[in-house]
C-alpha positions in Angstrom: -3.4 -11.2 18.5 -3.9 -7.7 19.9 -5.1 -5.8 16.8 -8.5 -6.8 15.6 -8.2 -4.3 12.7 -5.6 -6.5 11.1 -8.2 -9.1 10.3 -10.1 -6.7 8.1 -7.3 -5.7 5.9 -7.3 -6.4 2.2 -4.0 -8.2 2.3 -5.3 -11.2 4.3 -8.8 -11.6 3.0 -9.3 -15.3 2.6 -6.8 -16.5 5.2 -7.9 -18.4 8.2 -7.6 -16.8 11.7 -4.6 -19.1 12.4 -2.9 -18.1 9.1 -3.6 -14.4 9.8 -2.1 -14.6 13.3 1.0 -16.3 11.9 1.4 -13.4 9.4 0.7 -10.8 12.1 3.4 -12.3 14.4 6.0 -11.9 11.7 5.6 -8.1 11.7 5.2 -5.2 14.1 2.8 -2.4 14.8 4.0 1.2 14.9 2.2 4.5 15.7 3.1 7.7 13.9 1.7 11.2 14.6 0.0 13.4 12.1 2.4 15.0 9.6 5.0 12.2 9.7 6.7 11.3 6.4 6.5 7.5 6.1 8.3 7.3 2.8 9.9 9.7 0.4 9.8 9.2 -3.4 13.1 7.5 -4.3 13.6 5.8 -0.8 14.6 2.2 -0.7 11.5 0.5 0.6 12.1 -2.7 2.6 8.6 -3.1 4.3 5.0 -3.6 3.4 2.6 -1.5 5.4 -1.1 -2.0 6.4 -3.0 0.9 7.9 -4.8 -0.3 11.0 -6.2 3.2 11.7 -5.9 6.6 10.3 -5.2 8.1 6.9 -2.1 8.8 4.7 -1.7 10.9 1.6 0.2 9.4 -1.3 1.8 12.2 -3.3 4.6 13.2 -5.7 6.6 16.0 -3.9 7.5 19.3 -5.5 10.9 19.2 -7.1 12.8 20.7 -10.0 10.3 19.2 -12.5 7.1 19.8 -10.5 5.8 23.2 -9.5 3.9 21.8 -6.6 3.0 18.5 -4.8 0.8 16.1 -6.9 -1.7 14.4 -4.7 -2.3 10.9 -6.0 -4.4 9.1 -3.4 -5.6 8.9 0.2 -5.2 5.5 1.9 -7.4 4.6 4.9 -7.8 1.9 7.4 -7.2 -1.6 5.9 -5.3 -0.3 2.9 -1.7 -1.4 2.2 1.3 0.4 0.7 4.8 -0.6 -0.1 3.5 -3.3 -2.4 5.2 -1.9 -5.5 8.6 -2.3 -3.9 7.8 -5.7 -2.5 6.9 -6.9 -6.0 9.6 -5.1 -8.1 12.3 -4.2 -5.6 12.5 -0.6 -6.9 12.6 2.6 -4.8 9.4 4.3 -3.7 7.5 5.7 -6.6 5.8 8.3 -4.4 6.0 9.9 -1.0 3.6 9.1 1.9 2.6 11.4 4.8 0.3 10.8 7.7 -2.9 13.0 7.7 -3.7 12.2 11.3 -2.2 9.9 13.9 -1.9 6.5 12.3 -1.3 2.9 13.5 0.4 0.7 11.0 1.3 -2.9 10.7 4.8 -3.3 9.1 6.5 -6.4 7.9 9.9 -6.5 6.3 10.1 -7.7 2.8 12.6 -10.4 3.8 10.4 -11.6 6.5 7.3 -11.6 4.3 9.2 -13.4 1.4 10.3 -16.0 3.9 6.8 -16.4 5.3 5.2 -16.7 1.9 7.8 -19.2 0.7 7.6 -21.4 3.8 3.8 -21.2 4.0 2.7 -21.5 0.4 -0.9 -21.6 1.3 -0.6 -18.1 2.9 1.5 -17.0 -0.1 -1.1 -17.9 -2.6 -3.7 -15.8 -0.8 -1.5 -12.9 -0.1 -0.1 -12.7 -3.7 -3.7 -12.9 -5.1 -4.8 -10.1 -2.8 -1.8 -8.0 -3.7 -2.6 -8.5 -7.4 -6.2 -7.4 -6.7 -5.0 -4.2 -5.0 -2.6 -3.4 -7.9 -5.3 -4.1 -10.6 -7.8 -2.0 -8.7 -5.4 0.9 -8.5 -4.5 0.5 -12.2 -8.2 0.5 -13.2 -8.7 3.7 -11.1 -5.8 5.4 -12.8 -7.1 4.4 -16.2 -10.5 5.8 -15.4 -8.8 9.1 -14.3 -6.8 9.3 -17.5 -10.0 8.6 -19.5 -11.4 11.9 -18.1 -8.8 13.7 -20.1 -9.7 12.0 -23.4 -11.7 14.1 -25.8 -14.6 12.5 -27.6 -13.8 11.7 -31.2 -14.3 14.7 -33.4 -16.2 14.2 -36.6 -16.2 17.2 -38.9 -19.7 18.2 -40.2 
């Protein structure tokens, strides 16, 4: 294991060191410079990513229906992305660009599925962690939408 940052990511919380090393060995680490597009909205996504260092911007790009980019989130060290496509096998729902030089762990969906199917103990933990990430993001979206809700109007 050469990347200690991997042990702190949300995807593997609850795994033993040996289990985490097994998962780490199934993927690869890449480095991208600032300003690199990692994913474009609509791309086929065949990997799950974990940020080991750096920041990425999640956004909806300007197109015929959008007058400008819509910034959705900033992900930082230990966050993961590509989990939507891993779960539902649909194209990317947003674009991702690096905000600085980033180091990422990447594991192909096929390799991850195989790993989680073969090592069900790892699978239970990883799926639980993915669910936690998705629920946390859903709750954050709900809270943001709630900001646009007007209080009930009661006529005098």
